[in-house]
N, C-alpha and C positions, 0 to 999 in steps of 0.2 A: 763126330760131324760126318765122317764118311759114311757111317751106317745110316744117319738121317737123310743124307743126300740120296743114297742108294734106294731107300724106302720110298721117298717122294718120287724118284725117277720111275721106280717100278709101278707106283700107283697111277702116275700120269700115263704111262704106256698102256697100262690095263684098261683104264677108262677110255682112252682113245680107240683101242681095239674093240672094246665093247660097243662103243658108238657106232663103229662101222658094221658090226654084226647085228645090230638091233633091226635093220632093215630086213635082213633074212628071217629073223624070228618073227617079226610082225607079219611079213608076207605069208609065212607058213601057217600062222593060225587065222588069217583074215577071213577065209571062206566060212568057217565056223562062227566067227564073230558077227559076220554079216547076217547069217541065219538067225543068230539070237537077237540081233538089232531089229530085224523085220518082225520076229516073233513078238518082242516087247512092244514095238510100235503098234501092232495090230491088236494088242491085248492090254490097253492101258487100263489103270485102276486109280480112282480118286484117293485123296488123302483119307487116312484112317480105314481104307478098304483094300490095302495092298496085299491081300491074302495069297493070291497065286503068284504075284510078282516075287514076293518074298520067298515062296517055296521054290521058284525057278532059280533065283540067285544062290539060295542055300544049296540047292543040288549042283549048281555049276562049281561053287567053292569046294564042296565036299569031293567031287570028282578030281579037282585039282590037287587035293591033299590037305585042305584047311580043316581045322577043328571048328565046327560051326555051332553056334547057339542062337536060337530063334526066340521071337517074342520078347525082345528088349524094348521097352518103351512103346509097346504096341506091336506092330508087325516088324519092327526093326530086327536086324540080325548082325552077328559079329563073327567073322572067320579069323582065326588065329593060325599062323604058320610060324613055328619056332625053327631056327636053324643056327643053333650055338649061341654063343655070348656075343652081344653087340647091340646097336641101337634099336629102339622100338619105334616103328613108323606107322602112323595111322593114315589110311587111305579111305576117303568117305565118298559115297554116291548117294543120291536121293532116288526115290523110286515112284512117286506120285505123279499122276497126270492132272488134266484140267477139264472142267465142264465146258468143252469147246466142240463144235461140230466141224470135223476136218473137212476142208475144202481145197486140199492140195492137188487133187487129181492123180495122186500116186497109185500105181498098180497095187500097192500094199497098204493104202490108206485105212485108217481105223473106221470101222462102222459100229463100234461099240456104243451101247446106250446104258446108262447107269442111273439108278434112283438116287435123287438128291432132294432133300427137303420135300419128300412126297411128289416129286416131279421127275419124269424121265428126261435125261439130259444126254446129249452127245458128249463123248468123252475122247480126248486126244492128248498125245504128248507134245503139246504145243510149246513147252519150255525146254524140250531137249533132254529130258531125264532118260529117255531110251538111250540117247548117245551116252550119257554119263554112266549108266549101268553096263553098256557094252564095252566101254573103255575100261571099266573097273574089273570086268571079268578077264579081258584081254591082257591087262597089266598083271593080274594075279597069276594067269597062266604062264607068262613069260618069266616072271620072277621065280616061279616054282621050277621052271625048266633050267634056270640059271643059278640054282642053289650053290653050285661050286664056285660062284663068283662073289658071294656076299655072306656075312654072318649078321645074325641079329633076329628080330621078331617083327613079323607083319601082322597088323590088326586092321583088317578090312571091314568097314562099317557100312552097311546098307541102311539108310535112314528112312523112315516114313514121314509123311506130312510136312514136306518142306514148304509146300504151297500155302499151308496154313500156318506156317511160322511157329510150329509147335513140336516137330518130331525130334529135333536135336535136343531140346530141353527135356522131353520125355525120356529119351535114352539116358541122358546124364543124370536125371533124377532116379532112373531105375538102376543106377549103380554102374554105369559104363567103366568109370575110372577105378572103381572098387573091384568089380568082378573080373576085369581083364587088365592086361599090362598097361600101365600109364605111358603114353607115347613121349618120345622126345621131340617129335615133330608131327604135325598133321597137315595133309595137303588134299586139295580137291580141285576139280576144274568145273567150269560152266560154259555152256554153249553161248556163242555170240552171233547175233542176227546181222552184224554189220561188218565182220572181219572175214576175209576170204578163207576158205578151207585150205589147209596147209600151213596156216599161220597161227600163232597164239599171241595173247596180250597179257602183259604183266603190269601191276601197279603196287609200288611200295607204299606202306602206311594205309591210310583210310582208302578203301576201294569201294565199299557199298554202305549204305546209310542205316541209321536207326529208323525203324518204320513203326508208328504207333497207329493203330486204328482206334478211333475215338467216336462214341456215340454221345450225342447231346439231345436231351429232351427238353424243349422249351415249352414252359406252361404259360397259361393266360387265363382269361375269364371270357368263356364263349358266349355267343348270343346271335341275335338277328343281324344279317348284314345291312338292314336299313337303320339300325340304331348303334353305331359303332361306339358312340360316346358312353353307352352303357356296358362296354366290354373292355377287356385288355387284349388286344388282337395278338396271338402268338406268331401269326404269319408275319406281321410287321416287325415284331421283335427279332424273329429269325433273320428277316432280310437286314435289319440293322446289325445283328451280330455277324452275319456272313461278311458284310462289307468291313466291319471293325476288325474282324480277324485278319483281314488282309494287310492291315498296318503293322502286325507283329513283325513280319519279316522286313517290311520297308521302313519302318520307323523305330522299332524297339529292340532289334538285334543288330549287332555289328555287321556292316555290310561286308566285312572279311570273313564272316561265319556263314556257310550255306545253310539254307533251311528252306522248306516248303510247308505251306499250310493249304490243303485243298479240301473244299466241301464238295463231296461227290454225289451226295443223295439228300434230297428234301422230301419229306412226306408229311402232310397235314391236311385235315378237311376232307369232306366228302361231297359238298355241294357249293355252288358259288354264291348263294345267298345266306350261307351259315358260317359265322366266325367260329372256328373250332376251339376246343380247350387246350390243345397241345399240338406241337409240331416236333417231328424227329429229324435230326440231322445226322449224317455219317461223314466223318472226316478221316483223312490220313495226314500225318505230319512227318517230316522227314528231316534228319540232321545228321551230323557226324559225332559230335562230342556230346558227353552226357550233360555238360553244362548247358548247351544250347537246347537239348531235348527237355530238360527240367524246366528251364526258363519259358520255353514255348507252351508247355502244359500249364504252368502257373499263370501265364498271361491269358491263355484261353479262358480259365476259370474266372479270372478277375474281370475280363471283358464281359462275359455272360452275366456275372452277378451285377456288374455296374449298370448294364442296360436293363436288367429286371428292376433294380432299384429305382432307375430313373422313370420306369413306367408305372411305378406305384404298387408293384407286386409286394407281398409280405415275404419275408425271408424263407418261409417254408415252400414258397412257389418259385424260388430261384431255380434256374436250369439245373438239371442233373447232367454232370460230365462224367462219362464211364469209359475207362480205358480197357479195351478188349484184351483178352489173353492172346490174340493173333500178333501182338507186337513183337518185334525182334530188335537186336542190338546191331549197331554198326559193325562191319567187318573190317578188321585191322590186320593188314598183312604185315607180319614181322619183317622189318627192313633187312636184317642180316639173312634170314632164310630166303627172302625174295631176290636179293641180289645174287646170292649164291646159285639159287636154281635158275635165274635168268642166264647166267653164264653156261650152265648145263644145257638149257634148252637151245642156246645158240650154237653149242657144239652138236647138239643132236640133230637139228633141223636147219641150221644156217642163221647167221645173224640177221640176215634180211627178212627172215620169217618170224622174228620175235619182236613185237611191237610194244612200245611204251603207251599205255592207255590211261585215260583220264578217270578220275572217280566218277561214279553215278549215284543217283539217288534211288536206285533200286535196293531191295533188301534181300538177305540171304541168311538163314539161321545156321549156317555153318560157322558163323561168328561165335557161337556158343561154345564150340569145342575148345576155344582159345580163352574163355571167360571164367573158367573155373579156378579154384584155388591152386591147381596145379600149373597154372600159367603156361600151358603148352604153346609154343610158337606155331602159327599156322599160316598158310598160303592158299588162296584160291586164285587160280589164273583163268583167263578166257581162252576158249577153243573156237577158232574160226570155223564157220559152216557153210559159208555162201559160195556158190559156184563163181570162181574168179572172173569168168566172162560176164556173168550177171552183175557182179560187183563193178565191173568197169562201166557198164551201161548206167548203173545207178550214179556212179561218179559223174558221168557225163549229163546227168539229169534226164536221161531218157525214160527211166522207170523209177519206181519207189520200192525199196526193199520191205517185205513184211517184217514186223517186229516179233520178238518173243511174245508168246500168248496169242498170236494171230492164228486164224484158222487156215492161213495160207503159208505158214512157216514150214519149211521142208529143207532140212540139212542135206548136204550133198555127201552121201554116206562114205564112200571109200576114202577119200583124202582126209576127211573129218576124223573117222575112227582111227585110221592109221597114225595121224598126227598125234591124236589124244593118247593112244597107247604108247607111241614112241617117247613122247615127252614125259609122260607119267612115270613110265618104267625107268627112263634115264635119271629122271629126279630122284626116285626112291633108291636106286642103286647108288647114287652119289651119297645120300644121306646114310645109307647102311655102310658104306666104305669110309665113313668119317674116320 
């Protein structure tokens, strides 16, 4: 008993001392991390095009001492740093940017244009992945510098194509957990456009939603606008379907189960006096549980078929309902891991700077790292990015904050990056010293 007590006391003292020293470590590397952040911000690359970004991160990890393997699941990379026997901890960042023209007015704003679907589009890190990558490298650097304070294996994963909800799955299918050590825990962070810089947010359990992108082709019988009785109008059928779909959440699912059905795009016809032969709809549906997800998809199909039948269409003309590959699963933060690291974050940056956040209907394919047969416990937490003074003005109703994916979204770099590196490093150290 005395030995156990002594071990626990030593461990507690060591962690407390380490927490005090992280400020010094973070401050020492910050100038280089800020340079990296500005470089990444100015050189964004879209999903499936992260060629130079991947090379940059590979170079950074190699300089730190990681053994790096590139081209996993596309432009994904994995850096491994072994330091004796101990836990295996996965830290993940995403790399891709968005087809958004930056309008922040920053001196280091992106002016990059990229070819997408045969069009040239502005490109911007409007979702904060440049912050994620900079924190990723900073955390790797400090953990390597502190190798005398932990034992175990670090698996640092830089993932492509998060915005297309397919990069994580691609890396897993390419053998992530077969080619590299299987993690005991996996953690990541995501920028938040409503939390002040210097703070983080945590949520145990469901934190982000299942997101399914669905295409529906509504068929009809085209003809002249003057003779609608000789047609079956797919525009009218589409309108009926759109309204009927809104009853799924309001009347067919439990009011205690969150869900969203949104029709975001309608395309049909070319001229006002011609009834077209088909109309195309694009939807997104969101939920937390697999039961609600499956039920929503089934009800969409049933409603589409029922309305087509009522219009007199033959079965081979019923609407086609297609679920895209861009879908992703809900993100479930392991409660034990979340509660454990919440305490670590509170010790690292102060309890007043660690917020309990509500789940959202956004999606994030980091969820895939915890959905394999290995059942890896995962946690993704929010990193505040908003200038605290700007946040106060927003709280008073004087201004509106730009959201993620906005061309005006601009994180406040220094407190954001330092808080991200400090909390991520503290969390990994705690897990390594289990």
